[in-house]
N, C-alpha and C positions, 0 to 999 in steps of 0.2 A: 588381645595379647596374650591370653591362655590358652587359647585352642591350638596353637602351633605345637603344643609339648607331645612327647613321644606318650604312647600306651602304657597304663599303670603296669602291665605285665611285664612291659620291655624295661623299664626304668627299674622294676625292683630286681630283675634278675641280673642287669648291670652293676645294681650297688651292691646287692650280696657278694658278687665276687669282687668289687673294688674294695670293700670294706671290711673283708676278711683278715683278720688281726694275724700278723703285724704289718700287712700292706694296708695303707690307706693312702687317701689323695686329699690332698688340703682343698678346703673352699677356695683359698686366696691363691693365686697364681702372679709371681713377681713380674712374668710378663704382660700381665694387666696393670700394674701399676707403676708409679713413678719412684725412680731413686731418689730420696731425699736426704741421704747422707752417707758417706763413704771417707774412710781414713785408714791409710796405709802406715800412719805415724813417722813418715821420713822428713815430716815439716813441725815435729814436735808435737806437744798433746796440748795446747791452746784452747782446742774444742771441747775439754772435759772438765768437770771440777770433780773434788776428791772429797771423800768423808774422811781420810788420813794421807795429807798429799805427802808428808815426810816419807811414806811407804812406798812412792812411787815415781817411776821414772822412764824416760826413752833411752832405751839402751840397743846397741848393735847386736845382733842374733850372731853368736859366735863368730866364724871366721868369714863371715859373708859382710856385704853391703847393706843388708836389709836391718830395717829398725823395726822394734816391736814397743808396746806399752808393756813395762814390766811392774808387778806386784812383787817387789825384791824382798821384803820382809813382812813377816806375818804381823797383824795388827792388835795390839793390845787395847782397841776401844772396847768398853763395856758398853751393852745396849740394854735397852729396857726390857725388850722381847727377843728370843731366840732369833736372829736373822745373821745376813753376811755384814760381816765386821768391816770389811775393805770393799768401798765400791767406788767405782768411777763412773761417773754419770756423762751421758753427754748434755752438753748445754744448748738452751734454746731449743728443745724438741721435746714435743709434747704429742704422741699418737696412741688413737684407739686401737685400728687395725693393721697391721704391719707383717712384713715378712724380712727378719733379721737373719743375716748370715756373718760369720767370722770363724778365725783359726783360733784354735786355743791349744795351749802347752803346758802342762803342769809340771812344775820344776822342784818340788817338793819330795819326800820321804814316801813311801809306798805303805798304804793302811787302807783299811775298810772306807774311811769316810774321807778320804783323799778328794779334797771336792775343788771345782772351780762353778761359779753362779752366773747366771744371765738374771737382771732384775727388771722388771718390767711393768707398764701401766702404775707406776709410782704416784699416789695423789696427796701423798702425805708422808712424815717420818717413818711413821710405822703403818701403813696403808699401800700395800702392793703384793705382787706374787715374785716369785722367785725359781728359777729351775736351779736344782742342785745337781750336779754329775758326777756320780761318784761310784767306786767299784762294786759297791755293796748296797743293794736295795732293802732297806730296813724302814722304821717309823721315822728315821730321822735322816735319811740319807738316799739317793736317787730318785726324785720324785718332785713334783711341782707343788711348792708351798705357798698357801696365802697368809701374810699377815694383816690382822684389821684391828688394829689397837687392841690386839690380843696376843694370846700364845701361837705360833704358828700352826695351822692344820695343812695335812696332807689332801689335795684334791685331786691327785692323779686319777683316772678311770681305770687306766693300763700302763704299766711302765715294763721295761725290760730288766733284766737280771742285775745290770750294772754296765758303767762304763769303764775300763781297762785303760788309765792314763798311758802307761809305759811313758820312754823320754822322746816323743814326737807328739808332731803338730795332729790336730784331729779337725775336721772340717764339722761346724755344727749351724744347723738353721733352725729357726724357731718360726712358727707361722702363728700370729695373733689373730683371729676372725672374731670380733666383738659381736658383730650379728647374730652368727651362730654360737657365741660363747667358747669356740674352741681355743685352746693352747695346744699346737702340737710341735713336738720335739725331735729333731734328727742328729745321729751323729754320723758322720761318714757316709751312710748309705743313706743316700735321701730319698730313696723309694720306699725304707722301712723306718717308721717311727720309733723311739725308744721310751718315749711318753705322750699321753693324752690325758688332757684336763678340760673340764668346762665350767665356766664360772663367769657370772656378769658382776660381781661385786666391784671391780673396778673397770670403767670403760675407756679412759683416757689418762696418760701421764708419761714422765720421763721414763727412758731405758738406761741401764747400766752393765757393767761386769766387774766381778770380783770374786771374795771367797769369804770363808768363816775365819780360819785363819791357818791358810796355806798361801804358797807363793806360785806365780805361773807367769805365761806371756799370752799377749793378744795381740791379734794383727788382722790386718785386710777386712774392717769391720763394713759392712754394707747395709743400707736398710730401704724397703722399698713400702711406699704406703699408697693407698687409694688416692686419686686425683683429688684437686678441689671438688667438693658434692656440687652438684648440677642441682636445678631446681627440683624440689621434691615430686615426685610422682603422685598426683594427687589419687587420691580416693574417687572410686567410681559407682555410682548408683547400679544395682544389677536387679532392681525393681522398681518396676515404672508407676507403681501407687494405683492402677487401675485394671490391670490383667494380667494373667499368668503365662504371658508372652516370654520366653527364655527360662521356662522352668517346664520340667513333665515329670509325671510319677507313672508306675505301671497301672495306677488304678486312679484317675484322675475324680473319682466321686467324691472322696475325702476331703479334696483341697478345691478352694474358693477365694475370692477376693470380696471380703468383706470391711465397708467403712475404709477402705484405703489400707488395708492388711492383709499379708498372706495368712488363711485361717484354715488350720487341718481340724477336723473334726469328726468324731465318729460317735452313734448312739445306738439306743436300743431298735431305732428303725432304720439304721444303716449299720449294722454289727461290724467290728473288725475283726479278725480272727490272726491277722499277720502285720507286725510293724511296716507302716508305709513310710515311703520316701519319697519327697518333691525334689528332683535333681535339677541344679543348674545347669543349662545347656551351653555355657560359656568355654566348657573345655576344662582339663584338670586343673588343679590347683597346685602350686609347690611350695615356694618360699611366699607369703603372703600376709596382709594383715586384713582381717575381717570386721567390720563393727555391723553390729544389729540391735535392734529392740524387740524385746519379745515380753508375752505376758500369760500368765494360765489363768483359765477361768474356774477351775476348781483345784482344791487344797490336797487332791488325789493325781493330779496332771504329772504326766510324766514325757519328757520330749527332749530333745536335744540338736545338735549341729552336726552332720558330719563332715569330715574333711581330710583330704588325703585318703580316701577310703574307694570301695568299689561295689557295686551291686551283684550279689551272686546270682547263680541263674535261678533259683528259688525265690529272689527278690531280696533277701535278706542283705541288710546294710553291714559291711565289714570293713572293721578299720577306727581309725582314732574318732572319737567324739566326745563335745563340748556339752556336758550333761546339763539338763534343764528338769530340776524337781525342786519342791518348794522348800526344803530342807536338808539336814543330814549329811551325809559324807557324801553322797552323790551328787549335792547340789553344788554346781561350779567345778565339779571334778570333771577329770578326763578320763575317758573310759576307753579303751580296746576291745572293738565289739568283734566277737565269733572270729578271733583268729586264733583260738587256743591258748594264749595268755590270760591271767587273771584279768577279767574285764575290769575291774577297777583300780587302773594302772596309779593313777593319782588321786587320793581321796580331798574334798574340800580344804584347804589349809596346808596343804604339804607341797613337799618337790621329791620327785621321783628319779632317779638316775638308774639307767638300765646299761650293764657293760656289754662286751662286745659279745660274751658268752650267754647272756641272758640273765645274769642276776641282777638282782634289785638291791637299791637304798634308799630308802623312804625317811626322811626329814619333815619336821614341821616348819613352816615357815612364817605362822602367825596365826590369829585367828582366824577360824572359819567365816567364811563369807555369808551373808543373808540374802534373799531376795526382799523385795518391797510388800507388801499385803498383797495377798490373792485380787486381782484384776488391774493391779498399777503395773505400770511399765518399767521393766527393768533393761539394763545396758550388758550385752555382751560384747568382749573384745577379744579376738583370737589372734596371735602373732606366734606364726610359724616360720622359722629360718634354719635350714638343714635339721641339724638332729635335736633342736631345741624349740620346745613349744611352749607358750606361756598364756594362761587364761588370764582375762580379768571380767569380775561382774560387777556391777556398779562403781567404777573406778578401782575396785581393790583386786591385788593378785589372788586367786583362788587356788590355781594349781600351777605348776612348775615341772615339765618332762623333759628329760635328757636322753634320747633314744639312740643307743649303739647298736641295740640287739641286730647282728647280721643276720638274723633269720625273719626277724619279725618288721623290722625297720620300714616305715612306709614313706619313699620321698616326695610323692606324688598322687594323685588320685583326685576322685568327684568332690564336689562340696553340695550339701543336700541338707533338709531339713527333714526330722522326723516326727512322725506322730504313732505314739506306742500303742498296742494293743491290749494294755493291761485291763483297762475298764473305760467305759465310757468318757470323755474328756474333750477338751476345746484348746488349742495352742494359736496364739497369732503373733506374726512378724512382721516389722515394718521396717522404714529407714537402714535399710542394709546396702552397704558399701564396700568394696573390695579394693585391695591396692595391691600389685606385684611388688614384691622386694628383689631387689639383686641377688 
């Protein structure tokens, strides 16, 4: 199922073109989804609930026969945290991934923070994202915010300089891809996003429309979502426990099967002057989950699992690596080997976001993970979905990487086990299972 993917070089070239800001292609396409909600407000507003019902009504648009949902009076509601005060929420609809389209028209005065908002993935009174559309982009406007029982935080990776409302309708599309973590926002031009964010704090919840303290019209709301989930694709074993069938290295002398494990080893009797890679022969991996057990025989051991990578002409592994060291910032870290970028992209216990221009933001996500004592088995769980990669060691998240770098992002590539040439060492792997993700 993996072997039919195009070559690494071809995909990298195509994605580099497709992702050049401000042009982007969302992972979700409504053509592949089911229409789960639509409302043109010709039959009232019974499908909606309101934070301040007295400020909302269905009214006729000017001299036409068209009816719209109207937020006709600014709300005076006070909220515990800075968030939209007037919100109309769709009843009985809770979604993770979706594509929302609607027409929005601001009806108030012009000023920098003149806003209309879309609220999504609402899990609680103060647990949600909201898209704030306004003419000026600053710390409080024209961005994607996260509210998580605390003051709001802007999470936009890229955004435009602002949306000028005028006295006219605007077409808005929001694509929320939970598996990738993406929130992509379009206004009028459906090929050019005005905002991109990436976050998985909230993965399912209600959707709504509204404003902080302005007024406006909403119409022709349509929402598409993935069809009911089919039976989960199972993990597939890619190591038979008895042989290296399906695996290949440029120099097989360093690799063997020992006691039901893939064993990489070098010693004074068999010196290693260059990093060695045992490559899975099942084809390139793109969106996938990998589960494997590993252990080091020495406290100086140094290894890793290469993914979405390539083997250069000189045998060097180039690309993403889930690192394996006994401890420190490289233990459970996500490295970007020999690409020209800083190798330690995500230290143990951190999240790194790289924007379209290659700028990095690194934040801690918790205490660094630790391996079990030398000689004991550890669990690695790698999840790669589009631009988001998550590493788990022994059940704990060790690194999260969100990579939008148009020059360096790798959507697909080989899967390989590494034996590093620093000093004599032995590393073993077993129970290696792979699952393709949509």
